N, C-alpha and C positions, 0 to 999 in steps of 0.2 A: 576062828575060821568060819564057823557057821554064820556068825553075825556079818562077816565080810561078804560071804556069798549072798546073803539076804540083801545086803546093801547094794551089791553089784546087780542083782536081779531087779531090784527096785529102780535102779538107775537106767537099766536097759528096757524097762517096760514100755516107755514112750516109743523107743526105736522099733521094738517088736510090733507094737500096734500100727505104727506108720508103715512098716514093711507088709504086714498082713492086709492093711487097707489098700496099699498100692497094688498088691497082688490081686486082690478082689476086684479093684477097679479095672485093672488091665484085662481081666477075664470077663468082666461084665460092663463093658464100656457103655452100651446103650442104656442100661439101667442107671449107671452113674450120671450120665448126661441128663437123663430124665429127672433124677433127683435134684440135680443142680438147678435145672430150669424150673422145676416145681417150687423150689425154695425162692428163686428170684420172683416168680409170679406171686407167691404168697406175700413176699416183701412189698411188691408193687401194690397189692391189694390193701395191705395194712397201713403203709406209710402215707401220710397226707402229702399232696403235691400242689404246686401253685396252680390255681384255677385259671381258665381262659374262657373268653366269650361268654361272660355271665351277664344276664339281664335280670333286674329286679322288677317284679310284677306285683304291684300293690292293688288289692281288690277291696272295694268299699261296698257298703250295704245299700247304696243307692246311686243314682246317676250323678256323675261329676263331670259330664261332658264339657269340654272347653274351659275347665277350671284349672288354675295353676297349682301344681304340686311340687314341693321342694324336698329333696333328700339331703340331709345334712350329716356329714361324716366328721371324722377328726379334722382338726385344723392343722394345715401344713404351712410352716414358715419356710421361705418368705412369700409363699403364694397361697393364701387362705382360700382363694376361690376354687382350688382343686377339691376341697371338701364339700362343695355345694353343687348339686346337679338337679336341674329342673326339667319338668316335662308337663305336657298338657293332657288332661284326662280325656279318655274316649269311652263313653258308656260309663260303666262302673269300675273301669280299670285304668291304671296309669303305668307306663312302662319306661324304664331308663336302661341304657347300656352303661354298666358300671365301669368307671375308670379303674384300671388295675391298681392305682395307688390306694383305692378305698376298699380293696378286697379284705384287708386285715384290720379294718377300722374297729376300734373298741367301743364306738358309739354310733348310734343311728337314730336320727329324729326325722320324722316325716311331717311336714307342715302343709296344710291345705287351707286356702282362703275360700271356704265353701259358703254359698248363699244360705245353706241350711246348717245351723249349728249342731244339729243332731246326727250329722253324718258320722259313721263309725267304720273303723278299719276291720276287715274280715281276716285278711292274711297278707303276708309278704312272701312271695316265692322267688327263689333263685333259680333261673331257667338257663340251661345251656342252649345258646342260640347262635346259629351260623348259617350262611347261605340262604337266608330267608325263611328258615324253619326252626322250630323248637325241637331239640333232640331229647331232652329229659329235664325233669325238675330235680335239681341237686339238693335243695333244702327248702324248708318252709318255716316261717314264724307265724304262729297263730295270734289271734287278737289278744289272748290272755298274756302274751309276752310284752305288751305295750302298756305304758302309763299314758293317760290322756290329760292334756292341759289345753286351756283356751285362753288366748291373750290377743287383744286388739283385733278381734274378728278372725283370727287365725287359730285353727285347731292343730295342736301338736300331738303326735304319737311317738313317744320315746321308748325305745326297746330296752329291756332289762339287760344288764351287762352279761349275766350268766347265760341267758337264753341266746344273746347275740354271739357269745363266744362259741357255744355249741353249734349255732347256725353256720358260722365261719368255718368251723372244723368239718362239718358235713360237706360244705362246698369243696373244701380241699380234698376230702375223701373221694368225691365224685369228679375229680378233675378230668377234663377231656384229654389231658396229656397221657393219662393211664391207658387209654385206648390205643394211642400210637405206640407207647412202650410195649404193651402186650402184643401188638401186631408185629413189632420188630423182633421181640423175643420168640414169638411163635415161628416167624420166618427163619430165624437163626437155628432154632431147634430142628425144624424140618430139614434144613440144608445139612446140618451136622449128622442127623440120624440117617438121611438118605445117602450121605457119603459113606457112612459106616456100614450100610447094608446093601441097598439096591445098586448103588453106583460106586461100589468099592473098587472095581476094576477099571473104571473110567480114568483116563489120563487127567492129571491135575489141571492142566490148562483148559481142557474142554469142560471139565466140571465147573471151574471158576467162571468161564464165559457163560455156561448154561445157568449158573446161579444168578448172574447179573440179569439175564433175560427173564428168568423166573421171578426175580425180585421186581423187575419192571412190570410184569403182568400182574403180580399181586398188588403192587402200588396202584396200578390203573384200576383194578377191581375195587380196591379200598376207596379210592376217590369216587368211583362210579356210584358206590352204595352210600357213602357218607359225606361226599363233598359236592356232587353234581346237583345243581338246582333243577327242580321242576319235574324230574322223572317220576316222582312219587304220585304226581297229580295226573299222569297220563292215563288214557283209557286202557292202554295195553301194557303189560309188564315188561318194558324194554330193558330194564336192568337185568331181569331174569334171562331174557333172550340173549343179551350180550354175554352175560356170565356163562350161560349154557353153551353158546357157540364156542367160547374160548376153552371151556372145559372139554368139550367133545373133540375139538381140534388137537388140543394137547394130548388127550388120550389116544387119538388116532396117530399122532406123531410117535408116541411111545410104542404103540402097537407095531407101527411100520418099522421102527428101529429094531424091535425084537424079532420081527418077521424075517430078517435076513438069515436067521438061524433055523427057520422053519423048513419043512419039506416043500418040494415044488408045488404040490397040490394046495398046501396051506398058504403059500405065498400067492398063488393065483386067487385064492379065496380072499386074502387080504386086499389085493388089488381091486377085486370086485366090490368089496365093502367101501373102499375109497371112492369109487365112482358112484355107488349108490348114495353115499353121503353128499357128494357134490350135486347129484341130481335133486335130492331132497332139499338141499340148501337153495338151489336155484328156484324150485317151485315155491319154497317158503318165502323167498324175496318177492316173487310175483304176487303171491296171495296178499302180502302186506301192502304192496304198491297198489294192487287192484282195489283193495278195500278202503284204503285211507288216502293214497297219494298218487293216483294214476292220472297224470296229465303230461303225456309225452310231448316232445317238441313238435309244433305245427300239427297237432292231432286233428284239429278241426278242419284244416286244409286237406289232410289225408281223408277224413271222413267225407268231405264234400266231393272229393275225387271218386271215392267209392260209390257215393250216391249217383254221381254223373254216369259212371259205368253201369250201374244197376239199371238206369233208364235207357242209355244209348248202346251199351254193349259193343263198343268200338275197339277194334284191334289197333288202329292208329287214330287216337282221339283227335278231335279238333280242339287243340289247346286254347285257342282264342275264345272258345265257348265255355270252358270250364271255369266256374266261379266258386267263391266261398259263399255259402248260402246262410241266410240270416239265422236259422235255427242252430246251425253248427257252432255259432259263437256262444250260445247258451243252450246246450243240447236238452231237448225235451223228448226226443224219440220220434220226431216227425220233421222231415225236410221237404220243402217245396222248391223245385228247381226254377220256379218262376219268381222267387223272392231272394235275390242275391244282394250282397253288400260290397263285394270287391272282387278283383281278378284273383284267380288262384295261381300263385307264382311257382308251384312245384315243378311242372314240366317233366315229370319222371316218365319212363316207359310204363306201359299199362299192366304188366303181368300181375303184380301184387293186387292191384285194384280190381282187375277182372276176377281173380280168385276170390277176393273178399266179397265182391258184389254178388257172388253166387253161393255164399255160405249161409247156413241157417242163422237167423238173427236179423235179416234185412229183406224187406219186400217192397213192392211198389205198385201203385195204380196210376198209370200214366206218369205225370211229372211229380206225383206225390210219393215220397219215400218214407217208409216206417222202419225203424231200426231199434235194436236193443244194444246199447253201447257196451254193457258188461259182457254180453255174449260175443260181440265182435272182438273185444279186447282179448278174451280167452282164446278165440280162434287164431287171432294174429300171433299171440304168444306161442301157441302150439306149432305154428309154422317155424318159428325160430328155435323152439325147444327140440324139434327134430334134428336141427343142425348141431345143437349142443350134444345130443346123444350120439350123433355120428362122430363128433370130435372125440368123445369118450371111447367109442369103438376103435377109432384109429389109434388112440393112445394105448389102449389095452392090447391091441394086436401087434403094434410096432415097437413099443418100448420094452427094453430088457426087463426081466422079472425081478426088478428091484422095487419092492412095494413103495418105498418112500418117494421114488421118482414119479410113480403113478399118482400118488396123493398130490404132489407138487404140481404135476401137469394138469390135473383136474381143477385145482384151485386157480392156476393161472388162467384157465379158460373162463371161469365164472366170476372172478374177483373184480375186474375193472368195473367201476360203479355204473357207468352208462349202459353196459350191456343189457342187464336185466331190466333196468329202469326204462330204457327205450322200448324194449320188447313188451313192456306191460301196457303200452298204449298202441294205438293204430299208427304204424310206421312201416314203410317198405324196407327198412333195415332188417326186420325180422326175416323176411324171405331172402334178402340178399345174403345174410349170414349163412343160411342153409345152402343156397346155391353155390357160394364160394367154397364151402366145405365139401360139397359134392365134387367140385373140380379138383380140390386138393386130394381127395380120395383117388380120383382117376390119375392124377399126376404121380402119386405115390406108387400106384400099380405100374405106371409107365416106367418109373425109375427102377422098379423091381424087375423090369424086362418081362412083364406079364402082358404081352401084346395080344390080348384077347378082345373079343367083341365087347365084353363088359367094360374093359378099361377104356376103350375109345368112346363107348356110349356115355360113361361117367364124365369124361372130359367134355364131350359135346353137349350133354345135357347141362352140366355145370356152367360151361361158358355161355351157351345160348340163353339159358334161363336168367343168368346174372345180367347179361346185356339187355334183357327185356324187363329187368326189375329196377336197376339203378345204374346210371352211367359211371359214377365214380367206382363202384364195385366192378363194373365191366372193364374199366381201364385197368384195375388191379389184376383181374384174371387174365386179361389180354397180355399184360407185361409178364406175368408169371409164366403163362403158357409159352409165349414166344422165347423167353430166356431158357426155360427148361428144355423145350423141344429143340431149340437151336443148339444148345450145348450138347444135347444127346446126339444130334445129327453130325455136329462138327468134331466132337472129341471122342465119342464112343461109337461112331460109325453105325448109328441106328437108323440109317436111311431105309433099310429094308422094312422097318416098322410101318412107315407111312405108305409103303407099296403093298401092304397086305390088304386082302379083301375086307377084313374086319374094320380097318380104318375107312375104307370106301363106303361101307354100310352106314357109318356114322355121319357122313358128309351131309345128307339131306337135312339133318337137324339144324345145321348152320344157316340154312336158307331163311329161316324165320327171322333171326335178328338182322341178317343182311337186307331182307326185304323191308323190314321195319325202318331201318336207318336210311335206306335208299329213298323210301317214301318221304321221310322227314326232310331229307336234303332237297328233294324235288319240290316239296310244298313250302318249306320255310328257309331253305338255303343253309341249314345247320343241322347237327345231329341232336341238339337239345334246344327247343324253342325258348327264347329268353324273355324275361319279364319286360325289358325295355322295348323290345321289338313288337310285342303283342299288346301291350297296354302302357304306352309311354307316359300318358298323363298320370295314371295311378303310380307308376314307377317313380316319377319325379317328386311326387308328394308322399311317398312311402318311406319305410325305414332303410331301403337299400340305396337311397341316394341322399347325400347331404349337400346342401348349398355351400358354395365356396366360402362364404363368410362364417360358417359354423363348423368347418372341418378342423380336425386335429392337425397340428403342425408338427411333423416329425421328419427328421432326416432319414436317409436310407438305413443307417446303422441303428437308429432308434426304432424304426419300424421292424427291423430284423429281430431285435430283442423283444419288442412288443408282441410280434406274431408268435415266435416260438415259445415265449413264456406262457401265453394264453393257450397255445396248442397243447402243451404238456399239462397245463392246469385243467383243461377240459377233459383230459384223459384220467386225471386223478380225482376229479370232483364231478358233481352233477350240475352243469352250468345252467340248466333250465329251472332249477329249484331256487328261485330268488330269495325265498325265506330261509334257506340254509346258508348261514353266514360263516365263511371260513377265511377271515381276513389275513390270518397268519400262515395260510397254506403256501408251501414251497414244494418244488418238485422233489427235493431230497430231505424233507423233514421226516420225522418218525411216523407221522400219520399219512405218508404218501410214498415213501421211497420204494417199497416193495412193488406197488402197482406201476411206478415209474420205470422200474427195472424191466418189467414185462414189455414195455415199449422200446426202451433204449438198449438193453443188453443184447438183443438179437443182432444189432449192428456189428458186434465183435466177430460173429461167425463169418462175416463177409471176407475178413482178412485172415482168419485163423482156422478155417475149415480144413480138415485133413482127409477124413474118410469120404468115400464116394457119396453116400447118402447126405452127409453134411454139406457137401459142395452144392448139391441140388437144393437143400434147404436154404443155403446162403443165396442162391439165385431167387428163391421165393421171397426172401427178406428184401433183397435188392429191388425186385420188381415192385413190391409194395412201397418202398421208400422213393422210388422214381415217381410214383403217383403223388406221394406226399410233397415232393419238391415241386411237381407241377401245380399242385394246389397252392403252395406258397407263392409261386410265380403269378398265378391267376389272382390271388388275394392282393398281392403287391400292386398289380396293374389296376385292380378294382379300387384300391384305396386312393391311389394318386389320380385316377380318372374320375371316379364317382364319389369318393369320400367315404365309402363304406368301410367301417373299421372292424367288421366281423370276418366271416369266412375262414375261421381258424379251428373249426370243429375237428377233433381227432377221432370222434366216434365213427366216422366213415370207414375207419381201418380196423374196427373191431371184427369185421367179417373175416379178416386174415389172422385172427388171434391164434388159431391152431398152428399156423406157421411160426409165429413168434414163440409159442410154447415149445414146439419141437426144437427150435434153434437153441433155446436155453437148456433144454435137456441134453442136447448134443454137446454143448459147451461143458456142462457138468461132467459128462462121461469122458470128455477129452482131458480134463484137468484134475478131476477128483474121483477117478475110478481106478481100480486095480484089476487087470493091467489098464493103463491109460489108453483110451480109444474112444472116439466119438461115433462109432458105428452103433446105432440105436438098438439093434436087435440082438446083440450077443448076450446070452444069459450066463456065461461062465465068468462073471465079474461081480464085484461088490464095490461100494463106495468106500473111500478112505475115511478115517475118523473125522478129518476136517470137512470132507464132503457131506457126511451124515449130519454134522452140526450145522453147516450152512443151509442145507436143504430143510432141516427141521425148523430153523429160525425163519427162513424164507416162507415156509408154509404158514406158520403162525402169523407172521407179519402180513401176509396176503389177506387173511381174514380181518385183521385189525384195520389195515389201510384201505380195504375195499368197502364192504357193506357197513362195517361198524363206524369207521371214521367219516365216511361220506354221508351216512343217513341215520343209522340207529342212534348214534351218540348225540345227534342234534334234535332228537324228539322234543325236548323242552322248548325249542324255538318254533315248533310247528303248531299252529292253532288247531289242526285236525286231530291232534292227540290230547288236547286239553280235557281235563276231567270235568 
């Protein structure tokens, strides 16, 4: 009986061990997963794998420049030539890219027809090489591993079989495939551990989708550090900047998702952190552009206009006398208004140029103007940065205390590539951005029924200053103001608002733009003097007119596709940076879709708005798009009349970016909030799980599609960053 029990116990021992092991693993899942992945990593480190991207580098003790060197491997039937690879020496080195069929060759003979029969081999190194750079030396054969023979004027170095076998084994041990396998294992390990711990309560679908996004980011970073050519030679560590930006944004997204469970004061603090990050991000972009790449569109024409106003100080300039001056083409810090090269085609209202002409950094003695371009660029940026900060204030005070929405709103404001790029140079778009934002501020207060003097002054100052800065922006504010005020008067019976004394007090401000445009009409017969009217000869020989024999031939439908493709393209990219090549860019590619959505998604609110504030936002979006359609009509006429194939710049509408951002936030609250409502200001709500996920991905993609894809990622292509 005892022997029978012993036998039964012996038979049950494996089952008991399995049960104990199963129980231990179920109670220590993370430890078990860690052990399994550790074993896999050790196996990858020990096991030899097939090598890839191997170059053989043979070094000699003297110069073998332009001499033929042949590497002879095993003979392969029926094509023996595969076993012979030749190269020409450079200096004392010769390099070949090894054919994969020769990786495991059991023989290696190096033959050189050297003029000097005393040439000797120092070593043969196996180098992992890709994307124009050497990553590491996988193995090395010293001179002692070779037998030397000389025959018919050729010196042969034949590797010993044992040394060559060890050499091939070392190459397989350091296979570049191991890096990829380790990266995949590490990614899987992090995903499994995070699912078991931090994200154990997240729904499976959201976690799976988030895992795909995370894997995409990690793959992008992996390629950035180990596959992207040229970044290592740059003056500035752009790989570090790109990686740092992504890490910071991902951490902010995690913080904002966690903040929904915070107290009200901590949620407010999180929102403030979001806006501080966006402000620092904005200034950081400006600093990089200013130091390395500040050449905004038509900057020298704008500088010439500033110099003209510095000398003449005219409220209504004589546009026929404004020229582009010789020094402005190649700025040295000194402009003479007596030395011009061509007509200045800008024709913009003078407010921006009058302000800049009285800023520190520019002086004059008669017609001789001295300026500091860097100082003027900083001052011009400051004019626009005030508008960005005002956008942040509007978002902080009007959007519900859902921190993730504030992060998304702030990034929508600063992510379109042209915004900060254009602000980094002299351009009246900077002041136009701030002026339009002031008007938006006043309109929001009007919509909130705050019919105070401050409200009407904000509307008046915003409208008047915009009309005195840029006509396109003035058309935008005019359409927006007319639609919003008209809707309020007709649908909400707000007629009493314009009968208030506060509104009457703001009316004198409108006299300035009215007087300016009335003067233009009397003097030139138009509200914006045109190039062809004031300088017809230069116009006909310039870029804005194309002779009929050289014009593009497009049907109406072809031009329609051409225009809107380029219009959206100019929103997603920096069209003035000709050395940044993005031939594969499309509006809905992974490197542009988020920024494209900032432009196109607001259209949805025009037909879907439900809440009162959202209907007013829809009117703002509609007013902006009315001007866009007018621009298309003008460009269409210009193309068929003058042959000019441009005029499709979408940067003119960046001044209304706050309206677009508010529209998208309203749509999110309408479809992805609990309870569903697109009233921006209600704090008694939260986003749905899908809403949180979409906003998180959107925020991350805005950073990638904006500054990274449009500029930082292309640093290797820019000569200003060459080491």
